[in-house]
N, C-alpha and C positions, 0 to 999 in steps of 0.2 A: 361733741367732746372733742374730737380729734384736733380739730382746727381751733380752739380754744390755746388761747396764750398764757392764761392762770384763771384763779378759781376764787368767788367769793362764798365761803360755805356758811349758811345762817341756820342758827337754831332760834326756838323761841325759850326763854329762860324758864316762864312758865308751863313747859309743855315737854315731859320726856320724851316722848315718842318722836318729836320734833329732833332730839339729839340723836335717839338711838337711828333713823333712818340714815343720818351722815354716815354712818357706815357701809351704808349700803351705795349712798353716791361715792365715798371713795374708790370702794370696789370698781366699780363701773369707771371712774377716771383713770385708773393704775389698768384696766385692762383695755380700756379705748387709747389711752396715751402711751402704752406699753412701755412705763418707764415707771420707776419708784418715787422718784422727785420731780416735782411741777411746782409753779409759783401758786399759791395761795393765801388766802385770810381764812380766820376762823373768826367768825360773830357770834355773840350770844346777845339776841335782842329781847326788847322789852322791859330793859333793866328798870324802867319808871314802874312797873308792874310787880318787879320780885322780889317784895317785903320777903320777911320771914314765914309767912303761912301760904304764901303762892310760888315762892321758886322752888323750883324741882331741879335745874340744873346748875351746880356750884362752879365756880370760876376752876375750883383744882381739879374738876371732871372735863372741862375745857383744856387747861393745859395739859392734862396728861393725853387727853385725846391728839391735839397737836402733836405734843412731843412723841408719842408711840405712831400713829398713824401718817401723821403730814410733815414729817422733819422737822420739828422745832419751827412749825409756821407764826406767824403774832396771832395773838388771842386778843381782841377787844372784848368787852361788853357796850352794848350799846341801847339807845332809845331812840328809834325814828320817830316816836310821837313830839319828843322834847328838841331833840336832834344833838343830844349828847353822845358825845364821839363819833359821830357819822362822818364828819369831815375827815377826822382823821384817820379813819378807815381808808379814805380813798387816797388819801397824801401818803 
């Protein structure tokens, strides 16, 4: 973590526990980097599966987390399966 220049933080939009564990990762990053601000992108993946019945993490929750915990970092919802917005994340 200390040697990292930035972070891609990814959760599964259909699995709330993957979103909840991000809090632990962010805490670890802050403790090891010893700074409050660091470059990162927050990604909600599996958008292709996130229909009304399977989606557990909302875009609102992602944006609120990015605002409060990650100093307004960019937020993307992607699908690795279809490639939706994957290129944009890295650009």
